[in-house]
All heavy atoms as TSV, in Angstrom:
chain	resi	resn	atom	element	x	y	z
A	1	MET	N	N	-4.135	-113.254	-20.275
A	1	MET	CA	C	-4.849	-114.016	-21.281
A	1	MET	C	C	-5.156	-115.408	-20.728
A	1	MET	O	O	-4.303	-116.047	-20.137
A	1	MET	CB	C	-3.967	-114.095	-22.527
A	1	MET	CG	C	-4.697	-114.458	-23.756
A	1	MET	SD	S	-3.552	-114.457	-25.138
A	1	MET	CE	C	-4.519	-113.573	-26.275
A	2	SER	N	N	-6.373	-115.890	-20.942
A	2	SER	CA	C	-6.763	-117.196	-20.412
A	2	SER	C	C	-6.202	-118.312	-21.294
A	2	SER	O	O	-5.957	-118.118	-22.485
A	2	SER	CB	C	-8.286	-117.297	-20.346
A	2	SER	OG	O	-8.827	-117.248	-21.637
A	3	PRO	N	N	-6.008	-119.499	-20.685
A	3	PRO	CA	C	-5.503	-120.613	-21.493
A	3	PRO	C	C	-6.528	-121.015	-22.553
A	3	PRO	O	O	-7.722	-120.775	-22.412
A	3	PRO	CB	C	-5.293	-121.737	-20.482
A	3	PRO	CG	C	-6.139	-121.371	-19.323
A	3	PRO	CD	C	-6.251	-119.862	-19.319
A	4	ARG	N	N	-6.043	-121.626	-23.590
A	4	ARG	CA	C	-6.907	-122.059	-24.688
A	4	ARG	C	C	-7.902	-123.109	-24.189
A	4	ARG	O	O	-7.529	-124.052	-23.503
A	4	ARG	CB	C	-6.051	-122.632	-25.801
A	4	ARG	CG	C	-6.794	-122.856	-27.060
A	4	ARG	CD	C	-5.843	-123.205	-28.157
A	4	ARG	NE	N	-6.614	-123.194	-29.380
A	4	ARG	CZ	C	-6.096	-123.257	-30.571
A	4	ARG	NH1	N	-4.803	-123.312	-30.702
A	4	ARG	NH2	N	-6.843	-123.259	-31.627
A	5	THR	N	N	-9.152	-122.981	-24.558
A	5	THR	CA	C	-10.173	-123.930	-24.114
A	5	THR	C	C	-10.645	-124.774	-25.292
A	5	THR	O	O	-10.379	-124.466	-26.447
A	5	THR	CB	C	-11.370	-123.190	-23.498
A	5	THR	OG1	O	-11.907	-122.310	-24.482
A	5	THR	CG2	C	-10.966	-122.417	-22.267
A	6	GLY	N	N	-11.368	-125.817	-24.979
A	6	GLY	CA	C	-11.889	-126.695	-26.022
A	6	GLY	C	C	-11.163	-128.021	-26.036
A	6	GLY	O	O	-10.294	-128.293	-25.224
A	7	ARG	N	N	-11.542	-128.844	-26.988
A	7	ARG	CA	C	-10.925	-130.166	-27.101
A	7	ARG	C	C	-9.508	-130.046	-27.653
A	7	ARG	O	O	-9.252	-129.245	-28.547
A	7	ARG	CB	C	-11.744	-131.049	-28.037
A	7	ARG	CG	C	-13.079	-131.392	-27.489
A	7	ARG	CD	C	-13.801	-132.321	-28.443
A	7	ARG	NE	N	-14.565	-133.213	-27.619
A	7	ARG	CZ	C	-14.653	-134.505	-27.798
A	7	ARG	NH1	N	-14.065	-135.071	-28.800
A	7	ARG	NH2	N	-15.355	-135.251	-26.989
A	8	PRO	N	N	-8.612	-130.904	-27.181
A	8	PRO	CA	C	-7.261	-130.907	-27.755
A	8	PRO	C	C	-7.286	-131.483	-29.173
A	8	PRO	O	O	-8.145	-132.298	-29.506
A	8	PRO	CB	C	-6.461	-131.801	-26.817
A	8	PRO	CG	C	-7.467	-132.583	-26.063
A	8	PRO	CD	C	-8.753	-131.822	-26.076
A	9	LYS	N	N	-6.367	-131.041	-29.996
A	9	LYS	CA	C	-6.263	-131.564	-31.364
A	9	LYS	C	C	-5.830	-133.023	-31.310
A	9	LYS	O	O	-4.981	-133.395	-30.515
A	9	LYS	CB	C	-5.241	-130.761	-32.174
A	9	LYS	CG	C	-5.562	-129.296	-32.290
A	9	LYS	CD	C	-6.751	-129.072	-33.153
A	9	LYS	CE	C	-7.028	-127.588	-33.300
A	9	LYS	NZ	N	-8.252	-127.279	-33.927
A	10	ILE	N	N	-6.420	-133.856	-32.176
A	10	ILE	CA	C	-6.028	-135.263	-32.228
A	10	ILE	C	C	-4.964	-135.449	-33.297
A	10	ILE	O	O	-4.844	-134.651	-34.236
A	10	ILE	CB	C	-7.234	-136.199	-32.471
A	10	ILE	CG1	C	-7.919	-135.890	-33.794
A	10	ILE	CG2	C	-8.204	-136.124	-31.322
A	10	ILE	CD1	C	-9.026	-136.855	-34.148
A	11	GLU	N	N	-4.201	-136.512	-33.151
A	11	GLU	CA	C	-3.067	-136.760	-34.039
A	11	GLU	C	C	-3.503	-137.083	-35.469
A	11	GLU	O	O	-2.900	-136.627	-36.426
A	11	GLU	CB	C	-2.238	-137.920	-33.484
A	11	GLU	CG	C	-0.952	-138.149	-34.234
A	11	GLU	CD	C	-0.115	-139.226	-33.586
A	11	GLU	OE1	O	0.036	-139.205	-32.358
A	11	GLU	OE2	O	0.368	-140.096	-34.338
A	12	ASN	N	N	-4.552	-137.885	-35.612
A	12	ASN	CA	C	-4.981	-138.322	-36.940
A	12	ASN	C	C	-6.489	-138.069	-37.089
A	12	ASN	O	O	-7.289	-138.993	-36.935
A	12	ASN	CB	C	-4.651	-139.812	-37.129
A	12	ASN	CG	C	-4.851	-140.263	-38.551
A	12	ASN	OD1	O	-5.025	-139.454	-39.450
A	12	ASN	ND2	N	-4.838	-141.564	-38.759
A	13	PRO	N	N	-6.879	-136.837	-37.424
A	13	PRO	CA	C	-8.313	-136.544	-37.496
A	13	PRO	C	C	-8.989	-137.280	-38.651
A	13	PRO	O	O	-8.377	-137.543	-39.685
A	13	PRO	CB	C	-8.354	-135.034	-37.725
A	13	PRO	CG	C	-7.049	-134.716	-38.355
A	13	PRO	CD	C	-6.064	-135.703	-37.803
A	14	MET	N	N	-10.247	-137.631	-38.458
A	14	MET	CA	C	-11.025	-138.301	-39.506
A	14	MET	C	C	-11.803	-137.244	-40.259
A	14	MET	O	O	-12.936	-136.934	-39.919
A	14	MET	CB	C	-11.974	-139.326	-38.883
A	14	MET	CG	C	-11.268	-140.481	-38.277
A	14	MET	SD	S	-12.445	-141.702	-37.751
A	14	MET	CE	C	-11.658	-142.265	-36.272
A	15	ASN	N	N	-11.167	-136.656	-41.271
A	15	ASN	CA	C	-11.822	-135.579	-42.002
A	15	ASN	C	C	-12.089	-135.929	-43.467
A	15	ASN	O	O	-12.481	-135.080	-44.236
A	15	ASN	CB	C	-11.008	-134.285	-41.897
A	15	ASN	CG	C	-9.577	-134.469	-42.322
A	15	ASN	OD1	O	-9.210	-135.524	-42.789
A	15	ASN	ND2	N	-8.767	-133.451	-42.132
A	16	GLU	N	N	-11.888	-137.174	-43.841
A	16	GLU	CA	C	-12.206	-137.639	-45.200
A	16	GLU	C	C	-13.567	-138.314	-45.174
A	16	GLU	O	O	-13.794	-139.237	-44.400
A	16	GLU	CB	C	-11.158	-138.627	-45.697
A	16	GLU	CG	C	-9.782	-138.035	-45.881
A	16	GLU	CD	C	-9.720	-137.059	-47.039
A	16	GLU	OE1	O	-10.407	-137.269	-48.052
A	16	GLU	OE2	O	-8.981	-136.070	-46.911
A	17	ARG	N	N	-14.478	-137.863	-46.022
A	17	ARG	CA	C	-15.819	-138.438	-46.075
A	17	ARG	C	C	-15.926	-139.295	-47.340
A	17	ARG	O	O	-15.492	-138.902	-48.406
A	17	ARG	CB	C	-16.862	-137.331	-46.110
A	17	ARG	CG	C	-18.272	-137.867	-46.097
A	17	ARG	CD	C	-19.286	-136.763	-46.064
A	17	ARG	NE	N	-19.543	-136.193	-44.773
A	17	ARG	CZ	C	-20.224	-136.784	-43.794
A	17	ARG	NH1	N	-20.653	-138.013	-43.959
A	17	ARG	NH2	N	-20.458	-136.188	-42.671
A	18	VAL	N	N	-16.525	-140.489	-47.185
A	18	VAL	CA	C	-16.702	-141.404	-48.300
A	18	VAL	C	C	-18.171	-141.814	-48.350
A	18	VAL	O	O	-18.769	-142.133	-47.330
A	18	VAL	CB	C	-15.818	-142.668	-48.134
A	18	VAL	CG1	C	-16.081	-143.655	-49.240
A	18	VAL	CG2	C	-14.359	-142.279	-48.095
A	19	SER	N	N	-18.728	-141.814	-49.535
A	19	SER	CA	C	-20.101	-142.268	-49.724
A	19	SER	C	C	-20.060	-143.442	-50.690
A	19	SER	O	O	-19.365	-143.401	-51.705
A	19	SER	CB	C	-20.936	-141.132	-50.317
A	19	SER	OG	O	-22.236	-141.565	-50.572
A	20	VAL	N	N	-20.808	-144.480	-50.367
A	20	VAL	CA	C	-20.769	-145.676	-51.210
A	20	VAL	C	C	-22.177	-146.251	-51.334
A	20	VAL	O	O	-22.971	-146.187	-50.403
A	20	VAL	CB	C	-19.785	-146.725	-50.626
A	20	VAL	CG1	C	-20.239	-147.230	-49.284
A	20	VAL	CG2	C	-19.570	-147.869	-51.571
A	21	ARG	N	N	-22.479	-146.787	-52.492
A	21	ARG	CA	C	-23.765	-147.455	-52.717
A	21	ARG	C	C	-23.506	-148.949	-52.707
A	21	ARG	O	O	-22.577	-149.429	-53.352
A	21	ARG	CB	C	-24.360	-147.010	-54.050
A	21	ARG	CG	C	-24.741	-145.546	-54.051
A	21	ARG	CD	C	-25.157	-145.080	-55.421
A	21	ARG	NE	N	-26.294	-145.816	-55.938
A	21	ARG	CZ	C	-27.558	-145.396	-55.893
A	21	ARG	NH1	N	-27.834	-144.238	-55.345
A	21	ARG	NH2	N	-28.529	-146.119	-56.405
A	22	LEU	N	N	-24.333	-149.690	-51.986
A	22	LEU	CA	C	-24.180	-151.132	-51.877
A	22	LEU	C	C	-25.404	-151.831	-52.447
A	22	LEU	O	O	-26.520	-151.319	-52.353
A	22	LEU	CB	C	-24.034	-151.543	-50.405
A	22	LEU	CG	C	-22.860	-150.962	-49.634
A	22	LEU	CD1	C	-22.978	-151.350	-48.162
A	22	LEU	CD2	C	-21.551	-151.439	-50.217
A	23	ASP	N	N	-25.165	-153.036	-52.989
A	23	ASP	CA	C	-26.314	-153.841	-53.390
A	23	ASP	C	C	-26.940	-154.426	-52.124
A	23	ASP	O	O	-26.373	-154.339	-51.028
A	23	ASP	CB	C	-25.903	-154.937	-54.373
A	23	ASP	CG	C	-24.863	-155.877	-53.801
A	23	ASP	OD1	O	-25.079	-156.427	-52.711
A	23	ASP	OD2	O	-23.826	-156.061	-54.461
A	24	LYS	N	N	-28.114	-154.995	-52.262
A	24	LYS	CA	C	-28.877	-155.471	-51.108
A	24	LYS	C	C	-28.104	-156.536	-50.320
A	24	LYS	O	O	-28.093	-156.505	-49.087
A	24	LYS	CB	C	-30.220	-156.026	-51.581
A	24	LYS	CG	C	-31.215	-156.211	-50.494
A	24	LYS	CD	C	-32.583	-156.517	-51.060
A	24	LYS	CE	C	-33.615	-156.469	-49.944
A	24	LYS	NZ	N	-34.961	-156.460	-50.444
A	25	ASP	N	N	-27.447	-157.457	-51.012
A	25	ASP	CA	C	-26.707	-158.530	-50.355
A	25	ASP	C	C	-25.534	-157.973	-49.540
A	25	ASP	O	O	-25.329	-158.364	-48.389
A	25	ASP	CB	C	-26.215	-159.537	-51.388
A	25	ASP	CG	C	-25.552	-160.744	-50.751
A	25	ASP	OD1	O	-26.143	-161.301	-49.796
A	25	ASP	OD2	O	-24.446	-161.110	-51.186
A	26	SER	N	N	-24.780	-157.045	-50.118
A	26	SER	CA	C	-23.643	-156.453	-49.407
A	26	SER	C	C	-24.109	-155.648	-48.203
A	26	SER	O	O	-23.487	-155.697	-47.131
A	26	SER	CB	C	-22.842	-155.548	-50.342
A	26	SER	OG	O	-22.266	-156.294	-51.385
A	27	ALA	N	N	-25.196	-154.921	-48.355
A	27	ALA	CA	C	-25.740	-154.130	-47.249
A	27	ALA	C	C	-26.184	-155.040	-46.104
A	27	ALA	O	O	-25.954	-154.737	-44.929
A	27	ALA	CB	C	-26.896	-153.269	-47.732
A	28	GLU	N	N	-26.800	-156.157	-46.435
A	28	GLU	CA	C	-27.246	-157.095	-45.415
A	28	GLU	C	C	-26.056	-157.737	-44.706
A	28	GLU	O	O	-26.066	-157.923	-43.492
A	28	GLU	CB	C	-28.141	-158.173	-46.029
A	28	GLU	CG	C	-28.759	-159.112	-45.037
A	28	GLU	CD	C	-29.636	-158.420	-43.996
A	28	GLU	OE1	O	-30.296	-157.423	-44.329
A	28	GLU	OE2	O	-29.643	-158.885	-42.842
A	29	THR	N	N	-25.008	-158.062	-45.469
A	29	THR	CA	C	-23.795	-158.626	-44.881
A	29	THR	C	C	-23.177	-157.638	-43.896
A	29	THR	O	O	-22.789	-158.010	-42.786
A	29	THR	CB	C	-22.779	-158.992	-45.982
A	29	THR	OG1	O	-23.366	-159.945	-46.857
A	29	THR	CG2	C	-21.495	-159.552	-45.398
A	30	LEU	N	N	-23.086	-156.383	-44.297
A	30	LEU	CA	C	-22.537	-155.347	-43.425
A	30	LEU	C	C	-23.392	-155.187	-42.174
A	30	LEU	O	O	-22.874	-155.109	-41.059
A	30	LEU	CB	C	-22.436	-154.020	-44.188
A	30	LEU	CG	C	-21.919	-152.819	-43.397
A	30	LEU	CD1	C	-20.513	-153.068	-42.870
A	30	LEU	CD2	C	-21.958	-151.566	-44.271
A	31	LYS	N	N	-24.696	-155.186	-42.330
A	31	LYS	CA	C	-25.613	-155.035	-41.200
A	31	LYS	C	C	-25.445	-156.190	-40.205
A	31	LYS	O	O	-25.361	-155.974	-38.996
A	31	LYS	CB	C	-27.051	-154.977	-41.707
A	31	LYS	CG	C	-28.078	-154.821	-40.612
A	31	LYS	CD	C	-29.482	-154.818	-41.193
A	31	LYS	CE	C	-30.516	-154.827	-40.086
A	31	LYS	NZ	N	-31.855	-155.008	-40.605
A	32	ARG	N	N	-25.388	-157.424	-40.726
A	32	ARG	CA	C	-25.225	-158.594	-39.848
A	32	ARG	C	C	-23.895	-158.530	-39.099
A	32	ARG	O	O	-23.825	-158.824	-37.902
A	32	ARG	CB	C	-25.306	-159.884	-40.652
A	32	ARG	CG	C	-26.714	-160.382	-40.863
A	32	ARG	CD	C	-26.711	-161.812	-41.382
A	32	ARG	NE	N	-25.740	-161.986	-42.464
A	32	ARG	CZ	C	-26.051	-162.117	-43.752
A	32	ARG	NH1	N	-27.307	-162.141	-44.122
A	32	ARG	NH2	N	-25.124	-162.251	-44.659
A	33	TYR	N	N	-22.817	-158.142	-39.818
A	33	TYR	CA	C	-21.513	-158.036	-39.160
A	33	TYR	C	C	-21.561	-157.009	-38.031
A	33	TYR	O	O	-21.062	-157.251	-36.932
A	33	TYR	CB	C	-20.410	-157.653	-40.161
A	33	TYR	CG	C	-19.099	-157.417	-39.471
A	33	TYR	CD1	C	-18.295	-158.491	-39.120
A	33	TYR	CD2	C	-18.684	-156.141	-39.113
A	33	TYR	CE1	C	-17.104	-158.296	-38.439
A	33	TYR	CE2	C	-17.497	-155.935	-38.433
A	33	TYR	CZ	C	-16.718	-157.016	-38.097
A	33	TYR	OH	O	-15.552	-156.821	-37.408
A	34	CYS	N	N	-22.164	-155.862	-38.298
A	34	CYS	CA	C	-22.244	-154.798	-37.292
A	34	CYS	C	C	-23.030	-155.247	-36.070
A	34	CYS	O	O	-22.648	-154.932	-34.937
A	34	CYS	CB	C	-22.867	-153.542	-37.895
A	34	CYS	SG	S	-21.817	-152.744	-39.109
A	35	GLU	N	N	-24.110	-155.969	-36.277
A	35	GLU	CA	C	-24.904	-156.469	-35.156
A	35	GLU	C	C	-24.121	-157.501	-34.350
A	35	GLU	O	O	-24.145	-157.485	-33.123
A	35	GLU	CB	C	-26.213	-157.075	-35.656
A	35	GLU	CG	C	-27.185	-156.046	-36.184
A	35	GLU	CD	C	-28.383	-156.662	-36.897
A	35	GLU	OE1	O	-28.411	-157.894	-37.117
A	35	GLU	OE2	O	-29.295	-155.886	-37.252
A	36	THR	N	N	-23.418	-158.395	-35.037
A	36	THR	CA	C	-22.659	-159.445	-34.369
A	36	THR	C	C	-21.465	-158.866	-33.600
A	36	THR	O	O	-21.235	-159.223	-32.446
A	36	THR	CB	C	-22.133	-160.478	-35.386
A	36	THR	OG1	O	-23.258	-161.014	-36.094
A	36	THR	CG2	C	-21.379	-161.599	-34.718
A	37	ALA	N	N	-20.722	-157.984	-34.244
A	37	ALA	CA	C	-19.519	-157.413	-33.638
A	37	ALA	C	C	-19.831	-156.227	-32.734
A	37	ALA	O	O	-18.940	-155.713	-32.057
A	37	ALA	CB	C	-18.548	-156.985	-34.732
A	38	LYS	N	N	-21.088	-155.757	-32.749
A	38	LYS	CA	C	-21.524	-154.606	-31.957
A	38	LYS	C	C	-20.678	-153.364	-32.256
A	38	LYS	O	O	-20.141	-152.714	-31.357
A	38	LYS	CB	C	-21.509	-154.935	-30.468
A	38	LYS	CG	C	-22.524	-155.980	-30.088
A	38	LYS	CD	C	-22.594	-156.179	-28.599
A	38	LYS	CE	C	-23.614	-157.161	-28.130
A	38	LYS	NZ	N	-24.057	-158.201	-28.951
A	39	VAL	N	N	-20.543	-153.080	-33.553
A	39	VAL	CA	C	-19.846	-151.872	-34.016
A	39	VAL	C	C	-20.756	-151.158	-35.004
A	39	VAL	O	O	-21.694	-151.743	-35.544
A	39	VAL	CB	C	-18.493	-152.200	-34.691
A	39	VAL	CG1	C	-17.531	-152.831	-33.703
A	39	VAL	CG2	C	-18.666	-153.094	-35.890
A	40	ASP	N	N	-20.469	-149.882	-35.236
A	40	ASP	CA	C	-21.259	-149.161	-36.235
A	40	ASP	C	C	-20.656	-149.397	-37.620
A	40	ASP	O	O	-19.572	-149.975	-37.764
A	40	ASP	CB	C	-21.378	-147.676	-35.906
A	40	ASP	CG	C	-20.037	-146.965	-35.854
A	40	ASP	OD1	O	-19.009	-147.593	-36.130
A	40	ASP	OD2	O	-20.031	-145.764	-35.535
A	41	LYS	N	N	-21.378	-148.965	-38.645
A	41	LYS	CA	C	-20.951	-149.222	-40.022
A	41	LYS	C	C	-19.589	-148.613	-40.322
A	41	LYS	O	O	-18.754	-149.235	-40.975
A	41	LYS	CB	C	-21.989	-148.679	-41.008
A	41	LYS	CG	C	-23.267	-149.464	-41.031
A	41	LYS	CD	C	-24.249	-148.855	-42.002
A	41	LYS	CE	C	-25.580	-149.562	-41.976
A	41	LYS	NZ	N	-26.549	-148.929	-42.880
A	42	ALA	N	N	-19.366	-147.391	-39.853
A	42	ALA	CA	C	-18.087	-146.727	-40.126
A	42	ALA	C	C	-16.917	-147.519	-39.552
A	42	ALA	O	O	-15.887	-147.704	-40.210
A	42	ALA	CB	C	-18.098	-145.306	-39.558
A	43	GLU	N	N	-17.069	-148.025	-38.328
A	43	GLU	CA	C	-15.996	-148.801	-37.708
A	43	GLU	C	C	-15.757	-150.106	-38.460
A	43	GLU	O	O	-14.617	-150.532	-38.656
A	43	GLU	CB	C	-16.331	-149.086	-36.243
A	43	GLU	CG	C	-15.210	-149.727	-35.477
A	43	GLU	CD	C	-13.955	-148.879	-35.419
A	43	GLU	OE1	O	-14.066	-147.640	-35.378
A	43	GLU	OE2	O	-12.852	-149.466	-35.423
A	44	ALA	N	N	-16.822	-150.753	-38.917
A	44	ALA	CA	C	-16.681	-151.994	-39.682
A	44	ALA	C	C	-15.943	-151.740	-40.993
A	44	ALA	O	O	-15.082	-152.527	-41.393
A	44	ALA	CB	C	-18.056	-152.598	-39.955
A	45	ILE	N	N	-16.243	-150.636	-41.645
A	45	ILE	CA	C	-15.587	-150.310	-42.908
A	45	ILE	C	C	-14.120	-149.966	-42.663
A	45	ILE	O	O	-13.239	-150.384	-43.423
A	45	ILE	CB	C	-16.347	-149.177	-43.630
A	45	ILE	CG1	C	-17.716	-149.704	-44.073
A	45	ILE	CG2	C	-15.548	-148.635	-44.802
A	45	ILE	CD1	C	-18.689	-148.646	-44.540
A	46	ARG	N	N	-13.820	-149.223	-41.580
A	46	ARG	CA	C	-12.419	-148.928	-41.250
A	46	ARG	C	C	-11.645	-150.218	-40.994
A	46	ARG	O	O	-10.489	-150.356	-41.404
A	46	ARG	CB	C	-12.335	-148.030	-40.018
A	46	ARG	CG	C	-12.624	-146.599	-40.307
A	46	ARG	CD	C	-12.351	-145.734	-39.077
A	46	ARG	NE	N	-13.315	-144.677	-39.076
A	46	ARG	CZ	C	-14.360	-144.564	-38.277
A	46	ARG	NH1	N	-14.561	-145.443	-37.324
A	46	ARG	NH2	N	-15.192	-143.567	-38.390
A	47	TYR	N	N	-12.293	-151.180	-40.324
A	47	TYR	CA	C	-11.655	-152.467	-40.063
A	47	TYR	C	C	-11.345	-153.187	-41.379
A	47	TYR	O	O	-10.250	-153.717	-41.562
A	47	TYR	CB	C	-12.551	-153.330	-39.171
A	47	TYR	CG	C	-12.035	-154.725	-38.965
A	47	TYR	CD1	C	-10.932	-154.971	-38.159
A	47	TYR	CD2	C	-12.646	-155.809	-39.596
A	47	TYR	CE1	C	-10.449	-156.250	-37.981
A	47	TYR	CE2	C	-12.173	-157.094	-39.414
A	47	TYR	CZ	C	-11.073	-157.306	-38.606
A	47	TYR	OH	O	-10.578	-158.578	-38.438
A	48	ALA	N	N	-12.307	-153.192	-42.300
A	48	ALA	CA	C	-12.101	-153.851	-43.598
A	48	ALA	C	C	-10.964	-153.185	-44.367
A	48	ALA	O	O	-10.141	-153.873	-44.991
A	48	ALA	CB	C	-13.393	-153.814	-44.413
A	49	ILE	N	N	-10.883	-151.870	-44.314
A	49	ILE	CA	C	-9.801	-151.156	-45.003
A	49	ILE	C	C	-8.457	-151.501	-44.382
A	49	ILE	O	O	-7.464	-151.706	-45.092
A	49	ILE	CB	C	-10.060	-149.640	-45.001
A	49	ILE	CG1	C	-11.258	-149.329	-45.898
A	49	ILE	CG2	C	-8.825	-148.870	-45.445
A	49	ILE	CD1	C	-11.755	-147.909	-45.811
A	50	SER	N	N	-8.398	-151.624	-43.056
A	50	SER	CA	C	-7.130	-151.988	-42.409
A	50	SER	C	C	-6.706	-153.395	-42.815
A	50	SER	O	O	-5.510	-153.665	-42.951
A	50	SER	CB	C	-7.225	-151.860	-40.893
A	50	SER	OG	O	-8.027	-152.869	-40.349
A	51	LYS	N	N	-7.685	-154.299	-43.019
A	51	LYS	CA	C	-7.355	-155.641	-43.496
A	51	LYS	C	C	-6.770	-155.581	-44.909
A	51	LYS	O	O	-5.853	-156.316	-45.238
A	51	LYS	CB	C	-8.594	-156.542	-43.480
A	51	LYS	CG	C	-9.170	-156.811	-42.108
A	51	LYS	CD	C	-8.364	-157.813	-41.359
A	51	LYS	CE	C	-8.718	-159.184	-41.877
A	51	LYS	NZ	N	-8.130	-160.254	-41.117
A	52	LEU	N	N	-7.312	-154.711	-45.753
A	52	LEU	CA	C	-6.787	-154.548	-47.108
A	52	LEU	C	C	-5.352	-154.023	-47.071
A	52	LEU	O	O	-4.516	-154.414	-47.882
A	52	LEU	CB	C	-7.655	-153.568	-47.905
A	52	LEU	CG	C	-9.030	-154.073	-48.311
A	52	LEU	CD1	C	-9.841	-152.924	-48.909
A	52	LEU	CD2	C	-8.912	-155.206	-49.307
A	53	LYS	N	N	-5.080	-153.130	-46.139
A	53	LYS	CA	C	-3.735	-152.562	-46.000
A	53	LYS	C	C	-2.717	-153.629	-45.645
A	53	LYS	O	O	-1.577	-153.588	-46.102
A	53	LYS	CB	C	-3.739	-151.514	-44.889
A	53	LYS	CG	C	-3.529	-150.118	-45.349
A	53	LYS	CD	C	-3.723	-149.159	-44.207
A	53	LYS	CE	C	-2.432	-148.721	-43.624
A	53	LYS	NZ	N	-2.590	-147.626	-42.673
A	54	SER	N	N	-3.117	-154.608	-44.831
A	54	SER	CA	C	-2.188	-155.614	-44.367
A	54	SER	C	C	-1.960	-156.742	-45.383
A	54	SER	O	O	-1.001	-157.498	-45.266
A	54	SER	CB	C	-2.653	-156.214	-43.038
A	54	SER	OG	O	-3.856	-156.932	-43.217
A	55	GLU	N	N	-2.829	-156.853	-46.388
A	55	GLU	CA	C	-2.662	-157.879	-47.419
A	55	GLU	C	C	-1.590	-157.449	-48.409
A	55	GLU	O	O	-1.489	-156.276	-48.746
A	55	GLU	CB	C	-3.970	-158.070	-48.210
A	55	GLU	CG	C	-5.012	-158.854	-47.491
A	55	GLU	CD	C	-6.228	-159.121	-48.388
A	55	GLU	OE1	O	-6.147	-158.868	-49.614
A	55	GLU	OE2	O	-7.237	-159.557	-47.852
A	56	PRO	N	N	-0.819	-158.397	-48.910
A	56	PRO	CA	C	0.126	-158.053	-49.972
A	56	PRO	C	C	-0.634	-157.690	-51.242
A	56	PRO	O	O	-1.774	-158.113	-51.443
A	56	PRO	CB	C	0.951	-159.327	-50.178
A	56	PRO	CG	C	0.120	-160.421	-49.586
A	56	PRO	CD	C	-0.765	-159.799	-48.537
A	57	ASP	N	N	-0.015	-156.872	-52.065
A	57	ASP	CA	C	-0.653	-156.478	-53.315
A	57	ASP	C	C	-0.930	-157.699	-54.175
A	57	ASP	O	O	-0.046	-158.538	-54.376
A	57	ASP	CB	C	0.215	-155.498	-54.107
A	57	ASP	CG	C	0.280	-154.144	-53.432
A	57	ASP	OD1	O	-0.641	-153.819	-52.655
A	57	ASP	OD2	O	1.241	-153.410	-53.671
A	58	LYS	N	N	-2.146	-157.804	-54.683
A	58	LYS	CA	C	-2.505	-158.912	-55.564
A	58	LYS	C	C	-2.502	-158.396	-56.991
A	58	LYS	O	O	-3.271	-157.531	-57.349
A	58	LYS	CB	C	-3.898	-159.445	-55.211
A	58	LYS	CG	C	-3.942	-160.091	-53.849
A	58	LYS	CD	C	-5.310	-160.625	-53.554
A	58	LYS	CE	C	-5.349	-161.299	-52.204
A	58	LYS	NZ	N	-6.665	-161.799	-51.882
A	59	LYS	N	N	-1.610	-158.938	-57.792
A	59	LYS	CA	C	-1.515	-158.496	-59.197
A	59	LYS	C	C	-1.551	-159.676	-60.111
A	59	LYS	O	O	-1.236	-160.737	-59.873
A	59	LYS	CB	C	-0.227	-157.712	-59.426
A	59	LYS	CG	C	-0.275	-156.401	-58.703
A	59	LYS	CD	C	0.963	-155.595	-59.008
A	59	LYS	CE	C	0.891	-154.284	-58.271
A	59	LYS	NZ	N	1.997	-153.443	-58.508
C-alpha cells in the first residue's frame, strides 16, 4: 500500500465562515488599513478579533 498523499492536516483549520455587512465608512477604514498594512481583509479581521481577545471584559 502506498503512503498517504496530499497536504498534511493542520492543527487549527479555518473552517468557520463569517459574513458581515459594513457601512461605507467602516468599509473604507478596513480598505485603507489593508492597503497600509499590505494584508487582505480576512487577515485584518483576524487581527482585530485577536485584539478583542486580549482586552479585558468591559462591563
